C-alpha positions in Angstrom: 113.6 98.7 98.5 110.5 101.0 98.1 110.2 101.1 101.9 113.8 102.1 102.3 113.5 104.8 99.6 110.3 106.2 101.1 111.9 106.7 104.6 115.2 108.0 103.1 113.2 110.6 101.2 111.0 111.8 104.0 114.1 112.0 106.3 115.8 114.5 103.9 116.5 117.9 105.6 114.2 119.8 103.1 111.2 117.6 104.2 111.7 117.5 108.0 109.7 120.7 108.7 106.6 119.1 107.0 106.5 116.3 109.6 105.8 113.7 107.0 104.5 110.3 108.2 103.8 107.0 106.5 100.4 105.4 106.7 99.5 101.9 105.4 96.2 100.4 104.5 95.8 96.9 103.1 92.6 95.1 101.9 91.5 92.2 99.9 88.7 91.5 97.4 87.6 87.9 97.7 84.3 86.5 96.4 82.8 89.9 95.8 83.6 91.1 99.4 86.2 93.6 100.5 88.0 93.0 103.9 90.5 95.1 105.8 93.6 92.9 106.3 95.1 95.0 109.1 91.9 95.4 111.2 90.5 91.9 111.8 89.0 91.5 108.3 86.5 94.3 108.9 84.1 94.9 106.1 85.2 97.5 103.5 82.6 99.1 101.2 83.7 100.6 97.9 81.7 103.6 96.8 82.1 106.3 94.2 81.3 109.9 95.2 79.7 112.7 93.2 83.1 113.7 91.9 83.9 110.3 90.5 86.4 109.5 93.3 86.5 106.0 94.6 86.1 105.8 98.4 86.8 102.7 100.6 84.5 103.1 103.5 85.6 101.2 106.6 89.2 100.8 105.6 91.6 101.7 108.4 95.2 102.8 108.2 98.2 102.1 110.4 100.9 104.7 111.0 104.3 103.2 110.5 107.2 105.0 112.2 110.1 103.4 110.3 111.0 101.0 107.5 110.9 97.9 109.7 107.4 98.8 111.0 106.1 99.3 107.5 107.5 96.0 106.3 106.2 94.2 109.4 102.7 95.6 108.8 102.8 94.6 105.1 103.8 91.1 106.1 101.0 90.9 108.7 98.5 91.9 106.1 99.8 89.5 103.5 99.6 86.7 106.0 95.9 87.5 106.6 95.0 87.1 102.9 92.8 84.3 101.8 94.8 81.4 100.4 94.0 77.7 99.6 95.9 74.8 98.2 95.4 74.1 94.5 96.7 71.4 92.2 99.5 73.7 91.1 100.3 75.7 94.2 100.1 74.7 97.9 99.5 78.3 99.0 97.6 80.0 96.2 96.3 83.5 96.9 92.6 83.4 96.2 92.0 87.2 96.6 93.1 90.4 94.9 95.0 92.6 97.4 95.6 96.3 97.5 98.3 97.7 99.7 98.4 101.5 99.9 101.4 103.4 101.3 100.5 107.0 101.9 102.8 109.8 103.0 101.0 112.7 104.8 102.2 115.9 106.4 101.5 117.0 109.9 98.2 118.7 108.8 97.0 115.4 107.2 97.5 116.4 103.6 98.7 113.7 101.2 102.1 114.2 99.8 102.5 110.9 98.0 100.9 107.5 97.5 102.2 104.1 96.3 99.7 101.3 95.6 100.9 97.8 95.5 98.4 95.4 93.9 98.7 91.6 93.9 96.1 89.8 91.8 94.7 86.4 92.8 96.3 83.3 91.5 94.9 82.3 88.1 95.1 78.8 86.7 94.3 77.3 83.4 91.1 75.2 83.3 93.3 72.1 82.5 95.0 72.5 85.8 91.8 72.6 87.9 90.3 69.3 87.0 91.2 67.7 90.4 89.8 70.7 92.4 86.7 70.3 94.5 83.6 72.3 93.6 84.6 75.2 95.9 88.0 75.6 94.3 86.6 75.4 90.8 84.0 78.1 91.5 86.7 80.2 93.1 88.9 79.8 90.1 86.1 80.7 87.7 85.4 83.9 89.8 89.0 84.8 89.8 89.4 84.4 86.1 86.2 86.4 85.5 87.5 89.3 87.6 90.8 89.2 85.8 89.1 89.3 82.4 87.1 92.4 83.7 90.4 94.0 84.8 92.0 93.2 81.4 89.1 95.0 79.7 89.4 98.0 82.1 93.1 98.3 81.3 92.5 97.9 77.5 
């Protein structure tokens, strides 16, 4: 629905002269590493600049000409995410993912941005007893990062 609404809005007569275009970037945070899901899992480095803005160095974007292209690229990125079977879920996401949809004008100025964030699957300790060592360490890392996120929000 969001994809449909974005293209309906940029196609309105009052916006046509601005030559608005939709760009998509999609990356995951897994085990302390950031990877571009639309560009072969290229390394992404997160840095803060002198003005306190967060920059994602190495993250590429894909220009999406229509709603179907946008949805197709989101699906492609989602399929590239790190997943593993757990005792509770046969395809559990093991990474946090950030999907940014950015609308820019013909001069490259940003007109709008929508960030979609999907957090890694989190499981209760009681549900992880049958996991191997790697899954238990992964679950502990996920739960630790979710706790840090909770503190940031609070």
